[in-house]
N, C-alpha and C positions, 0 to 999 in steps of 0.2 A: 931198462930192466923189464923182463917179461913178467906177466902176471902168473899167479899160482894156477896150476892145472886143475881141472875137474875130471875125475876118473869115474865117478859113480853118478850116473844120470839116467833119466828115463825120457825118451822121446814121446811127446804127446801125439795124438791123432792129428791135431792141427799142425804140428811141426812136420809130420810125415807128409801131409798133403802139400804144404808149402814147399818142402824140399823137392817133391815130385814136380810141382808146377815150375820151380826154378831150375829143374834138372840138376839138383845137387845130390851127391852121393853121401851116404852115411859116413863113409870113411873120411870124407873131407870135413864134415862137421866134427867128427871124432878128433881129427887132427888139430882143429882149432881149440876144442875143449881141453885136449891133453897138452897142447903147447901154444897157448895164446900169446900173441905179440903185445896185446894191450887189453886192459880191463877198464871199462867205463861204468861207474855206478850211476844208474839213472833214477832210482828211487829205492826206498827200503825194500829189500827182498828181490830186487831185479838188477841184473848186471848185463852188460854186453861184453862178450869176449870177441876179439877180432884179430885176424892175421892176414898178411898178404901172401899170395902164392902165384906161381907162374903156371900158365897153361899155354904151351907152345911159346910164342914170343910175347904174349899178352899177360900183364900183371893184373891180378884181381884182388879185391879186398872182400873177405868173407866175414860177415858179422853174425854171431850167434847170440840170440837173446835167451837169457837163463833166469828162471825164477828159482832163487836159492831157497826161499821159504814158500811152500805152496799156498800158505794162507795170506801172504803179503800181497797177492794180486787182487785182494778184495778191499773195498773201501770200508769205512767205519760202519756202514749199514749192512754189510755182508754181501753187497752186490759187487760184481766185477767192475773195475774201472772202465769207463766208456771206451778208452783207447784199446783196452784188451779185447773188446767185443768187435772191434772193427777189423776187417780183413783188407790188407793193402792190395789194391788191384794193379799196381804198377810192376 
């Protein structure tokens, strides 16, 4: 069973930079948000939507991290969670 779609969203500057670095197009991210194959709840306010897609003869898994509640990415002291401050270099 597929997860509910997300139709109304805002791409952050961080998301745009990471999409460019990974050579992802906004239409591909939009396709996952509108028709996710699976939803993973990682913590309150954050979910991962993911779908498989074919590019040529290669199958890929595209994961999109979504903050449902913009205030949920903060810890109790109002500072961002440490993992949210780190940029993955892989």
